[in-house]
N, C-alpha and C positions, 0 to 999 in steps of 0.2 A: 421452553417456550421462547419465541423470538421477542426481543424487545422491540419497541416502536419509539419514534422520536415525536415528542409533544413540544410545539413551539408556541411560546406566548406572542404577544403582538410585536413587542420590540425586536425579538429574534427574527421574526418573519420579515420585518422591515429591514434589519440589518443584512440578513442572508440573501434577500431578493431571489434572483434566478438559481442560486446555489441551493435554495431549500428544496427545489423541485428534483434534484438528483436522488432523493430518497423519499419513499412513502412517508408521510407524517400525519399527525393528529393535531387539530386545533379545537378550541372552544368556540361555540357560537357567539359569545361575548367579544372574542377577537374580530369577528366579522362585523360586529355592531361598531367596535371601536374604530376600524377601518373607515366605515362610512362616516362616522362622526368627525374623524380627523379631516377627511376630504372636503367637508363643508364648514369646518371651524374657522372662525376669524382670528383665533388666538394662536394657531400654530403657524411657524415659520415656513417659508416657501420651500426649503429643502425637505422637510418632514412631509409636507403636502405632496411634493413630487414622488418621493419614495412610496407613500401610500398609494397614489394613483398607479404607480408602477405595479405594486403587489397586488392591487385590486385586479388590474388587467391580467396579471399572471394567474391569480386564482380563478379567474373566469376562463382562461384558456385551458388550464389544467384541471377543470372541474371533473370530479370522479377519481382523480389520482391521489386524493387525500381524504381523510375523515373529519367530519365536523360533529362535535358532541353537543347536542341541544341542551339548553339551560332547562332543567326539569326539577320536579319536587325533591328527588333524592339528593341533587346537588345543593339545593337550598338547605335541606336538613343537615348536611355535612357542615356547611357554614355555621349553622345555629348551634349545632352540637360542639363545635370548637370554639364558641363564643367570639367569632369574628364578625366584623361588619361586612355588609353586603356590598363591598366595593368591586370595581371591575376586575383588579388583581386577584382578590380573594375568590371571586366567581371562576375565573380562568383556572386558578390552581386547584380549587375544589373540583372542577371538571376533570383535571388531570387526575386527581386522587380517585375520583370515581371510576375512571376509566381503568386505572392501574389496578383497581381491586376486582373489577368485574369482568375485564376483557382480556388485556395482555399487559406485561411489564412494559413501563415506558421509561424514557430518559427525558426529563424536562429540560429544555433549552431556553435560557433567558439571559439577558445582559443587564437586568435591573437588579441592584443589590438588595433591596428589600424584598422582591420576589424570590431571589435566591435563598434569602433567610427563611421566608415563610415556607417555600417549597421543601427545604432541607430539614428545619428544626420543628415545623408544625405538622407538616404532612409526611415527613419521612421519605421524601421522593429522592432518587438519584437525579442530580442536577449539574448541568454544565452550562458554560458560556459559550457563545458562538465561536469564539477562538479555541475552545477546547474539543470541539467535535471536528471531525474530518471527513467530509462528504466526498472523498476521493476526487477532489478538485485540484486544479493546477498541476496535473500530472506531466504537462509538457514544459513547465517553466525550466526544468533542469533536466537534461537527458544524458549528462556525463560527457558530452562532446560538443564542438561547434563544427559545422561543415561550411568551409569557405572557398570561394571561387576567386582566384587572383589573376590580374592581368600580367603581362610580362614585367611591367615597371613595378606593380605591386609585389610580384613574386621576388624580384631582385632586392627590394627594400626590406622585405620580411627576413630573408636569409642574411642579410647584412646587419640586422638588428634583432636577433633571436633572444636577446636579453630584454627586450621591450615587450611588455604584455599588451600588444596592440589589439587583441580581441577580448581583453577583459576576462580571461579564463579564470576559474577558480583553481586552487591547488589540486593537482592530479586530474584536471579536466584535459580531455584530448582535443586534438585539432585534425580534421580531415581535410587536407589541402587538395585543390583541384585546379588544374589550368583552365583556361577560358572556354575550351571545348567540353568541359565537364569531367575529363578524365582525372582520376585520382593519381596524384604524383607523389604524395608523401602523407605520413602520419607523424604527428608531433604531440608532446605532452608537456603541459606547464608544470614545472616542478617547484615553482616559486622563485626561481632565478632565471630560467630561460625556457624556451621551447625546445626540449630535448627529443631526440629521435627515440622511437619505441624499439624494444629488443626481444620481441617474443619469438618462440621457437615453435615450428610445426611439431605435432606429436606422432611418435612412432613407439607405441607401447606393446608389450607382450599380449595384452588382453584384447585391447581395441584396435590394434593396427595403426595405419597411417591416417592421420586426420589434419586438415588443414581448414582455415576459415573460408567461407563461401562469399562473403560480402564485407564491405568496409566496417560495418558495426561489429561483425564478429572478429575481424582483425583486432580491434580495440578490446574486446572482451577477452581474447587470447592474451594479449599484453597485461591486462589488468589482473587476470587469474594467476599469471606467472610472476607478478610483482611480490617479492618477499617482504617488502616494507609496509604493504597494505594489509591489515588484519581483519577488516570488515569489508566484504565484497558483495555487491548486489548487482544481479542482471534482471531487468524487467524486459517485457515484450509480449506481444500477441501469441496465440497458440501457434506452434510449429515454427517459432523463430530460432529454436535451438537452445533455449535456456538451460534444460537439464542436460542435453547432450554435450555442450561445451563444458559445463561444470564438471560433470562425471568424468569425462575424458581427461581434462586437466588434473582433476583431483587424483585419479588412479595413477596417472603418470608421475605426479609429485610423490606418491606414496611409493611407487615402484622405484623411484630414485632416492628414497630415503629421506626425503625432505619432511614428511609426516609419518606418524606411525600407523594411523588409520582414518577412516571417515566415520563419523556418527550421523546417521540420517534421522533427522528429527521431523516429526509431522504432527500437525494438530489434526486430529481424526475428526474432520468435518466433512459431512456429506454434501453432494452437489445440490445447489439451490433448486428447490421445487421437485427434487427426486425423492420418491419413497424410501424410507429407511428399511433396510433387510431385517432389522431386528437384532436381538442378542446373538452374538457370535460366540460359539464354544471354543474351547482350547486354550492353550497357553497365551501369554502376553504376546510372544512373537507371532503365533498363529493369528491373533486378532489384529496385529499391525501389518501383517503381510499384504492384505488388499490395498492399504495405503501406500505401500512401497513399490507398487507396480510401475509408477513412472520411472523408478530407479531400474527395475528389472528390465523394462523395455529396452534400455540402452546397454544391457548386459547380456543379452542373448535370451532373455526370460527368466522364470524362477530358478532354473538350474544354474545360470550364470550368476545370478544373485547368491544363491546357497554357496557356489564355489568361492566367491568373494568372502563371504561370511566365515566359511570354514577356514580360509586362509588367514583370517584375522584382519582383512583389509576394511571390512565394513560391519558396523553394528547398526541395528535399528531401535530407535527409542521414542516413546511417546512424550509429547511436550509436558504432560503432566508429572513426569518423573524426573524431569531435568533440574528442578529446583535443589539447590544445595550442593550441586557437583562442582568440582574444580577439575576441569578438562585440560590436560596437557598435550602437547605435540599432535593435535588432532585438527582435522577439518570438521567443524560442526556444520553439517550440511542441511538447509531447510528448503524444501521444495514447496510450491504452492503457498508461499509466505504471504500472499495477499490476505490469507485467512488467519492473520495474527493481529492483535491489538498493539498498541504502543507499549503497554506493560508487559506482554509476551516478548517483544523484541528487547526490552530493557532486561528481562530475565535471562534471555540467551546471551546477550553481550556480557552479562555479568558471570557466565560460566567460562568465558574464554580465558584459559590459564596460559602459563608459559609456553611458548612454541605453537600455540593453537591459533586458529583463524575461523571466523564465522563467515559462511557463504550462504547467501539467500537468493531465491528468484521467485518471480511471480508475475501476474498479469492484473493490473489494477482493475480492469473490467470484468474480471471473473470472480469477484468476492462472493461468497455463498451465504452470507448473512448480513442483515442490516447492522449487526454489532461491529463488523469489520469495515462497512462502508461509512460508518460514522466515526470509528476509531481505528484507522488503517495503520498498523504498525510499520509496514514496508514503506509506505509513503512518507511517514513521519521520520523514518530513519534517513530517507533521501534528503528530505527538505532540511532536517536538523544537522546531519553530518557532512553534507556537501562542503567541500573545501578543507576538510580536516586531513591532516598528513597521513592518517591511518586508514582512510576510506577511499574506496574505489566504486564507481557506478558506471554502467553502460546500459542504455536502453536500446534493444533490438527493434528494428523496423519491419523487416521483411520476413514473411512466411517462407521457410525452406523445407518444410516437410514433404509437401507435394503441391501440385497445381490444384488438386481437388480441395485439400485443406485450406489454401488460400481463398477459395470460394465462400468461406464462412463469413468473411468481411462483406460479402455482398448483402447479407441479411441485416446489417446494421442500418 
């Protein structure tokens, strides 16, 4: 059963517009508190401003969240737990009531006393607003900066490559364009200078000749071939080439003897709002095969995937069986990684042994459960690891699959 996010009053005030990126539940008492704060003569101007803002947003988004009415059952919960009938206790008792009778919840509050009551008295999963991740700020760091320079600026840049003029993080790329918009160079900040990139086009036995189709794919090629970076992430919309680029580069590196094999790891999560097909018979591999089809699609179908598995180049593993492993000389490859929590990503990083590398890709907009929209491991990894010497990241922007696939954006 899906978890839902339950917001108390201060969490709602702190999150503001970000709260509405995910369906949530509140208590009727929170609505009362908001109205009382708006007219209170004891609250400062900033709190009253936040309250007016959230009141307006609640009105605009009416129907996109649930309100739990204050009723006899909630009052009985407070009495049975020997609590005073305070606003905080009413709100948390409402959360307890909803958790018991409707669906599991995660209580979100920034109030220390509310956290204590929620966790210790009501036994509810509880987090602060800084601990949940509503898949926000996805464009703050994209792994590169795209700059257009005049002739004079271009001259200054190349004469001072050791100056971090664009405030790039370690391993962040630079797409350099001249004044007419044409790309003239690609650089990477290595901590000392903007160094030239050195990727190679692929010519492998299995996938043939492959080269990048746009500037972001150029950067992705370079990142994937960088032996110094051991955690690599590509994000981007559907059809932007995330799996294709990773699989092509991974198989070429295995072919060249840089790695022994690729372990394909997938969290077996169904598509949001799609009906489950039920119990799947067969071995573990047969159960996992449907989830490995994004891999098979780039290998000529199931036959191509089977050929790679027979050759020992690819293994398929479920996320649930990865704990405790020490994986050496291997590319640990995770597709659809937007459906991972921060704890899942920590588990995967902990499996990276000597000579191994963790490759993940995903689309932040395609999370298939509120659990991952509230606690998105892929986004957490980008936000926390950006600038680390062992970390590389590129966000792809353009759909390259087909003109038809690009039309999906028109439905946003």
